[in-house]
Each structure stands twice: as C-alpha cells, then as structure tokens.
DRENFI-740098 format. One record per residue: residue number from 1; x, y, z of N, C-alpha, C in turn. Coordinates in Angstrom, 3 decimals, m for minus. Layout:
<recs>
+-----+----------+----------+----------+----------+----------+----------+----------+----------+----------+
! pos !    neast !   nnorth !      nup !   caeast !  canorth !     caup !    ceast !   cnorth !      cup !
+-----+----------+----------+----------+----------+----------+----------+----------+----------+----------+
! NUM !        X !        Y !        Z !        X !        Y !        Z !        X !        Y !        Z !
...
+-----+----------+----------+----------+----------+----------+----------+----------+----------+----------+
</recs>
This chain:
<recs>
+-----+----------+----------+----------+----------+----------+----------+----------+----------+----------+
! pos !    neast !   nnorth !      nup !   caeast !  canorth !     caup !    ceast !   cnorth !      cup !
+-----+----------+----------+----------+----------+----------+----------+----------+----------+----------+
!   1 !   m9.647 !   63.986 !   11.823 !   m9.698 !   62.802 !   10.998 !   m8.340 !   62.130 !   10.914 !
!   2 !   m7.265 !   62.937 !   10.821 !   m5.920 !   62.385 !   10.748 !   m5.561 !   61.654 !   12.032 !
!   3 !   m5.997 !   62.204 !   13.186 !   m5.719 !   61.567 !   14.473 !   m6.405 !   60.208 !   14.564 !
!   4 !   m7.622 !   60.113 !   14.127 !   m8.371 !   58.851 !   14.183 !   m7.709 !   57.790 !   13.301 !
!   5 !   m7.271 !   58.178 !   12.114 !   m6.590 !   57.255 !   11.208 !   m5.277 !   56.767 !   11.826 !
!   6 !   m4.548 !   57.677 !   12.429 !   m3.282 !   57.330 !   13.063 !   m3.498 !   56.371 !   14.231 !
!   7 !   m4.491 !   56.613 !   15.038 !   m4.802 !   55.750 !   16.180 !   m5.218 !   54.361 !   15.704 !
!   8 !   m6.107 !   54.295 !   14.720 !   m6.555 !   52.996 !   14.201 !   m5.396 !   52.212 !   13.571 !
!   9 !   m4.533 !   52.901 !   12.855 !   m3.365 !   52.246 !   12.252 !   m2.434 !   51.711 !   13.339 !
!  10 !   m2.235 !   52.480 !   14.383 !   m1.381 !   52.047 !   15.500 !   m1.959 !   50.820 !   16.197 !
!  11 !   m3.255 !   50.824 !   16.443 !   m3.907 !   49.689 !   17.094 !   m3.800 !   48.438 !   16.220 !
!  12 !   m4.017 !   48.587 !   14.921 !   m3.907 !   47.451 !   13.996 !   m2.484 !   46.882 !   14.007 !
!  13 !   m1.501 !   47.764 !   14.046 !   m0.097 !   47.323 !   14.098 !    0.204 !   46.542 !   15.369 !
!  14 !   m0.316 !   47.016 !   16.497 !   m0.110 !   46.327 !   17.765 !   m0.783 !   44.957 !   17.780 !
!  15 !   m1.973 !   44.862 !   17.207 !   m2.683 !   43.577 !   17.139 !   m1.882 !   42.582 !   16.291 !
!  16 !   m1.387 !   43.015 !   15.161 !   m0.579 !   42.138 !   14.302 !    0.691 !   41.705 !   15.021 !
!  17 !    1.348 !   42.605 !   15.708 !    2.555 !   42.278 !   16.463 !    2.259 !   41.278 !   17.574 !
!  18 !    1.135 !   41.458 !   18.265 !    0.762 !   40.542 !   19.345 !    0.485 !   39.138 !   18.809 !
!  19 !   m0.089 !   39.034 !   17.643 !   m0.367 !   37.719 !   17.050 !    0.893 !   37.060 !   16.504 !
!  20 !    1.851 !   37.841 !   16.054 !    3.076 !   37.297 !   15.469 !    4.083 !   36.869 !   16.531 !
!  21 !    4.107 !   37.483 !   17.694 !    5.088 !   37.188 !   18.740 !    5.069 !   35.733 !   19.185 !
!  22 !    3.925 !   35.082 !   19.463 !    3.959 !   33.672 !   19.863 !    4.537 !   32.761 !   18.783 !
!  23 !    4.384 !   33.129 !   17.531 !    4.947 !   32.329 !   16.444 !    6.460 !   32.311 !   16.546 !
!  24 !    7.076 !   33.438 !   16.815 !    8.525 !   33.491 !   16.941 !    8.998 !   32.757 !   18.186 !
!  25 !    8.274 !   32.839 !   19.267 !    8.665 !   32.204 !   20.522 !    8.587 !   30.689 !   20.443 !
!  26 !    7.765 !   30.145 !   19.571 !    7.577 !   28.702 !   19.482 !    8.665 !   27.995 !   18.686 !
!  27 !    9.574 !   28.744 !   18.084 !   10.633 !   28.115 !   17.313 !   11.541 !   27.314 !   18.245 !
!  28 !   11.984 !   26.100 !   17.822 !   12.843 !   25.284 !   18.672 !   14.222 !   25.908 !   18.835 !
!  29 !   14.847 !   25.591 !   19.962 !   16.192 !   26.091 !   20.208 !   17.167 !   25.395 !   19.286 !
!  30 !   18.322 !   25.990 !   19.093 !   19.345 !   25.423 !   18.223 !   19.720 !   24.022 !   18.715 !
!  31 !   19.720 !   23.062 !   17.810 !   20.099 !   21.697 !   18.154 !   18.965 !   20.870 !   18.728 !
!  32 !   17.786 !   21.462 !   18.918 !   16.684 !   20.709 !   19.503 !   15.494 !   20.626 !   18.563 !
!  33 !   15.709 !   20.941 !   17.306 !   14.620 !   20.879 !   16.350 !   14.236 !   19.445 !   16.049 !
!  34 !   12.984 !   19.253 !   15.644 !   12.529 !   17.920 !   15.290 !   13.330 !   17.417 !   14.107 !
!  35 !   13.863 !   16.224 !   14.233 !   14.554 !   15.604 !   13.122 !   15.932 !   16.155 !   12.835 !
!  36 !   16.382 !   17.152 !   13.554 !   17.702 !   17.723 !   13.316 !   18.749 !   16.844 !   13.985 !
!  37 !   19.601 !   16.257 !   13.171 !   20.600 !   15.338 !   13.700 !   21.782 !   16.116 !   14.262 !
!  38 !   22.298 !   15.633 !   15.378 !   23.456 !   16.256 !   16.009 !   24.333 !   15.190 !   16.621 !
!  39 !   25.560 !   15.544 !   16.963 !   26.508 !   14.614 !   17.569 !   26.881 !   15.127 !   18.949 !
!  40 !   26.865 !   14.211 !   19.925 !   27.264 !   14.562 !   21.291 !   28.396 !   13.634 !   21.721 !
!  41 !   29.276 !   14.137 !   22.571 !   30.369 !   13.344 !   23.126 !   30.373 !   13.551 !   24.628 !
!  42 !   30.443 !   12.447 !   25.356 !   30.433 !   12.541 !   26.806 !   30.696 !   11.197 !   27.446 !
!  43 !   30.393 !   11.100 !   28.720 !   30.615 !    9.894 !   29.510 !   29.398 !    8.981 !   29.383 !
!  44 !   29.593 !    7.800 !   28.793 !   28.519 !    6.826 !   28.665 !   28.374 !    6.040 !   29.957 !
!  45 !   27.149 !    5.971 !   30.477 !   26.896 !    5.292 !   31.747 !   25.609 !    4.491 !   31.641 !
!  46 !   25.451 !    3.535 !   32.552 !   24.211 !    2.774 !   32.641 !   23.280 !    3.512 !   33.612 !
!  47 !   22.057 !    3.763 !   33.173 !   21.095 !    4.480 !   34.010 !   20.721 !    3.722 !   35.266 !
!  48 !   20.800 !    2.386 !   35.233 !   20.447 !    1.583 !   36.399 !   21.678 !    1.310 !   37.271 !
!  49 !   22.739 !    0.774 !   36.672 !   23.905 !    0.336 !   37.450 !   24.765 !    1.493 !   37.977 !
!  50 !   25.060 !    2.470 !   37.126 !   25.953 !    3.562 !   37.528 !   25.215 !    4.740 !   38.154 !
!  51 !   24.096 !    5.129 !   37.551 !   23.395 !    6.328 !   38.019 !   22.273 !    6.048 !   39.013 !
!  52 !   21.778 !    4.806 !   39.038 !   20.676 !    4.414 !   39.939 !   19.435 !    5.279 !   39.709 !
!  53 !   19.152 !    5.627 !   38.437 !   18.023 !    6.492 !   38.103 !   16.913 !    5.777 !   37.342 !
!  54 !   17.216 !    4.628 !   36.732 !   16.208 !    3.924 !   35.947 !   15.979 !    2.532 !   36.531 !
!  55 !   14.792 !    1.971 !   36.264 !   14.457 !    0.651 !   36.798 !   15.165 !   m0.469 !   36.062 !
!  56 !   15.453 !   m0.267 !   34.772 !   16.175 !   m1.282 !   34.006 !   17.365 !   m0.621 !   33.327 !
!  57 !   18.290 !   m1.436 !   32.848 !   19.488 !   m0.912 !   32.196 !   19.114 !   m0.025 !   31.013 !
!  58 !   19.750 !    1.140 !   30.947 !   19.520 !    2.085 !   29.853 !   20.792 !    2.890 !   29.645 !
!  59 !   21.136 !    3.130 !   28.390 !   22.291 !    3.963 !   28.077 !   21.986 !    5.419 !   28.412 !
!  60 !   22.930 !    6.076 !   29.062 !   22.822 !    7.504 !   29.359 !   24.161 !    8.125 !   29.015 !
!  61 !   24.131 !    9.249 !   28.334 !   25.367 !    9.978 !   28.033 !   25.322 !   11.281 !   28.799 !
!  62 !   26.350 !   11.491 !   29.629 !   26.451 !   12.702 !   30.448 !   27.446 !   13.643 !   29.775 !
!  63 !   26.949 !   14.813 !   29.378 !   27.739 !   15.793 !   28.639 !   27.867 !   17.051 !   29.480 !
!  64 !   29.023 !   17.713 !   29.403 !   29.187 !   18.977 !   30.110 !   28.558 !   20.080 !   29.272 !
!  65 !   27.607 !   20.793 !   29.864 !   26.892 !   21.851 !   29.160 !   27.712 !   23.118 !   29.031 !
!  66 !   27.122 !   24.106 !   28.384 !   27.796 !   25.388 !   28.146 !   28.173 !   26.087 !   29.442 !
!  67 !   27.340 !   25.949 !   30.473 !   27.586 !   26.639 !   31.734 !   28.344 !   25.777 !   32.737 !
!  68 !   28.863 !   24.622 !   32.288 !   29.624 !   23.749 !   33.167 !   28.782 !   22.709 !   33.890 !
!  69 !   27.450 !   22.809 !   33.789 !   26.576 !   21.827 !   34.412 !   26.529 !   20.563 !   33.560 !
!  70 !   26.321 !   19.427 !   34.226 !   26.183 !   18.155 !   33.521 !   24.779 !   18.051 !   32.931 !
!  71 !   24.709 !   17.625 !   31.678 !   23.435 !   17.397 !   30.991 !   23.374 !   15.917 !   30.644 !
!  72 !   22.268 !   15.264 !   31.013 !   22.117 !   13.830 !   30.764 !   21.188 !   13.603 !   29.585 !
!  73 !   21.638 !   12.755 !   28.662 !   20.843 !   12.343 !   27.514 !   20.508 !   10.865 !   27.690 !
!  74 !   19.233 !   10.564 !   27.859 !   18.769 !    9.189 !   28.029 !   18.521 !    8.611 !   26.640 !
!  75 !   19.276 !    7.571 !   26.296 !   19.214 !    6.998 !   24.957 !   17.930 !    6.185 !   24.814 !
!  76 !   17.182 !    6.470 !   23.739 !   15.944 !    5.744 !   23.451 !   16.299 !    4.302 !   23.110 !
!  77 !   15.529 !    3.375 !   23.654 !   15.803 !    1.948 !   23.506 !   15.461 !    1.472 !   22.094 !
!  78 !   16.480 !    1.391 !   21.226 !   16.305 !    0.817 !   19.894 !   17.362 !   m0.272 !   19.699 !
!  79 !   17.393 !   m0.894 !   18.557 !   18.304 !   m2.019 !   18.319 !   19.764 !   m1.614 !   18.501 !
!  80 !   20.144 !   m0.431 !   18.005 !   21.531 !    0.031 !   18.124 !   21.904 !    0.263 !   19.595 !
!  81 !   21.001 !    0.848 !   20.370 !   21.266 !    1.101 !   21.787 !   21.418 !   m0.214 !   22.551 !
!  82 !   20.567 !   m1.197 !   22.241 !   20.644 !   m2.503 !   22.915 !   21.972 !   m3.186 !   22.631 !
!  83 !   22.407 !   m3.161 !   21.364 !   23.676 !   m3.795 !   20.992 !   24.870 !   m3.109 !   21.658 !
!  84 !   24.785 !   m1.801 !   21.860 !   25.902 !   m1.036 !   22.414 !   25.984 !   m1.122 !   23.937 !
!  85 !   24.899 !   m1.423 !   24.604 !   24.841 !   m1.313 !   26.068 !   25.915 !   m2.129 !   26.788 !
!  86 !   26.298 !   m3.262 !   26.257 !   27.319 !   m4.100 !   26.904 !   28.642 !   m3.351 !   27.096 !
!  87 !   28.899 !   m2.327 !   26.300 !   30.138 !   m1.558 !   26.396 !   30.197 !   m0.674 !   27.642 !
!  88 !   29.041 !   m0.245 !   28.150 !   29.047 !    0.729 !   29.255 !   28.293 !    0.268 !   30.501 !
!  89 !   27.738 !   m0.938 !   30.494 !   26.919 !   m1.358 !   31.638 !   27.754 !   m1.498 !   32.912 !
!  90 !   28.873 !   m2.117 !   32.836 !   29.696 !   m2.342 !   34.031 !   30.798 !   m1.311 !   34.213 !
!  91 !   31.080 !   m0.541 !   33.169 !   32.184 !    0.419 !   33.231 !   31.845 !    1.652 !   32.405 !
!  92 !   32.011 !    2.836 !   32.976 !   31.762 !    4.083 !   32.254 !   32.858 !    4.310 !   31.227 !
!  93 !   32.466 !    4.767 !   30.032 !   33.435 !    5.033 !   28.975 !   33.033 !    6.293 !   28.226 !
!  94 !   34.031 !    6.951 !   27.635 !   33.762 !    8.124 !   26.818 !   33.174 !    7.642 !   25.486 !
!  95 !   32.047 !    8.236 !   25.094 !   31.356 !    7.815 !   23.879 !   30.963 !    9.014 !   23.028 !
!  96 !   30.765 !    8.741 !   21.753 !   30.233 !    9.717 !   20.812 !   28.990 !    9.122 !   20.187 !
!  97 !   27.914 !    9.903 !   20.143 !   26.659 !    9.430 !   19.577 !   26.103 !   10.479 !   18.624 !
!  98 !   25.502 !    9.990 !   17.547 !   24.843 !   10.849 !   16.576 !   23.376 !   10.457 !   16.530 !
!  99 !   22.504 !   11.452 !   16.526 !   21.074 !   11.171 !   16.482 !   20.257 !   12.433 !   16.683 !
! 100 !   19.011 !   12.231 !   17.101 !   18.109 !   13.367 !   17.313 !   17.694 !   13.434 !   18.772 !
! 101 !   17.458 !   14.646 !   19.243 !   17.137 !   14.884 !   20.647 !   15.758 !   15.523 !   20.776 !
! 102 !   15.037 !   15.115 !   21.830 !   13.791 !   15.803 !   22.196 !   13.617 !   15.680 !   23.693 !
! 103 !   12.861 !   16.600 !   24.274 !   12.568 !   16.542 !   25.707 !   11.250 !   15.818 !   25.894 !
! 104 !   11.209 !   14.931 !   26.901 !    9.952 !   14.224 !   27.184 !    9.099 !   15.061 !   28.135 !
! 105 !    7.974 !   14.516 !   28.561 !    7.040 !   15.244 !   29.432 !    7.659 !   15.597 !   30.780 !
! 106 !    8.646 !   14.796 !   31.241 !    9.312 !   15.060 !   32.517 !   10.461 !   16.054 !   32.383 !
! 107 !   10.745 !   16.508 !   31.165 !   11.835 !   17.452 !   30.945 !   13.183 !   16.785 !   30.731 !
! 108 !   13.206 !   15.456 !   30.613 !   14.461 !   14.736 !   30.373 !   14.768 !   14.717 !   28.879 !
! 109 !   16.057 !   14.771 !   28.552 !   16.487 !   14.692 !   27.165 !   16.445 !   13.250 !   26.704 !
! 110 !   15.680 !   12.973 !   25.657 !   15.648 !   11.650 !   25.045 !   16.394 !   11.748 !   23.726 !
! 111 !   17.401 !   10.902 !   23.556 !   18.269 !   10.946 !   22.385 !   18.101 !    9.648 !   21.614 !
! 112 !   17.662 !    9.733 !   20.376 !   17.514 !    8.562 !   19.519 !   18.761 !    8.460 !   18.650 !
! 113 !   19.552 !    7.412 !   18.872 !   20.830 !    7.287 !   18.176 !   20.684 !    6.649 !   16.801 !
! 114 !   21.503 !    7.157 !   15.885 !   21.670 !    6.513 !   14.586 !   23.077 !    5.930 !   14.484 !
! 115 !   23.962 !    6.409 !   15.392 !   25.333 !    5.908 !   15.456 !   25.845 !    6.167 !   16.863 !
! 116 !   26.518 !    5.166 !   17.445 !   27.108 !    5.336 !   18.777 !   28.362 !    4.479 !   18.845 !
! 117 !   29.427 !    5.040 !   19.431 !   30.681 !    4.301 !   19.524 !   31.522 !    4.800 !   20.702 !
! 118 !   32.396 !    3.925 !   21.175 !   33.325 !    4.262 !   22.249 !   34.457 !    5.075 !   21.622 !
! 119 !   34.861 !    6.162 !   22.287 !   35.947 !    7.013 !   21.790 !   37.268 !    6.349 !   22.182 !
! 120 !   38.122 !    6.159 !   21.202 !   39.471 !    5.599 !   21.446 !   40.360 !    6.740 !   21.921 !
! 121 !   40.910 !    6.591 !   23.104 !   41.745 !    7.681 !   23.666 !   43.207 !    7.452 !   23.404 !
+-----+----------+----------+----------+----------+----------+----------+----------+----------+----------+
</recs>
C-alpha cells in the first residue's frame, strides 16, 4: 500500500511540474516585456537610403549586441519618428532612443519611440 501511494504521489508531482514548465518558459526576456520602456544608443540610419532594406524611408538604430553582433531596431512610424527622420536620412548619426521593443512576425525588432535625439559628441 505504501508503494502505491508513493508511486501515485510521484506521478502527480510530475504532472504538475509538466504543466508548470511552459508557464515559466513563456516569460519575456529581460528588456523585451510588453510595455517595458528601455533606452538604446547606437548608429541612426535610414532603412531605405543607407541600409537598402526598406521600400520607403524608415529610421533604424543599429546597436552593438552583447556578443558583438549588430542588432537593428526598426523604428515604428509615428509622429516623433517622422519629425526626427530628417536628422539621419542623408547622414548616419549616433542617436539615443527611449521606448518599447517587440519582435514582429519576421523576427525583426520593432521599437516604438517616446523620445529620440542625436547624441552630442
């Protein structure tokens, strides 16, 4: 009887653990949570003119990642982004932007800015 109780308790524990594991895995990575504001600094470029990646002019900030690889943040087209674009369309400049980040269906980083400015060197 003790063996049966122990086996049933073990199986119940494993079932609970199996159901709880996907919940932990679904948590967003640091800095990529919904609505979590963050600040990035990098090279501001035009997605069409400088990078030749977009069909129309779009702000893109290229940041050096933790492993030394370049990470591109495509700025979501809002009023602030439109007003700022004249600063980087013809010439790349170092910029700082504050806003929220999410990945789109293609795996690209989309960054919605609440503040963006050219860094004075």
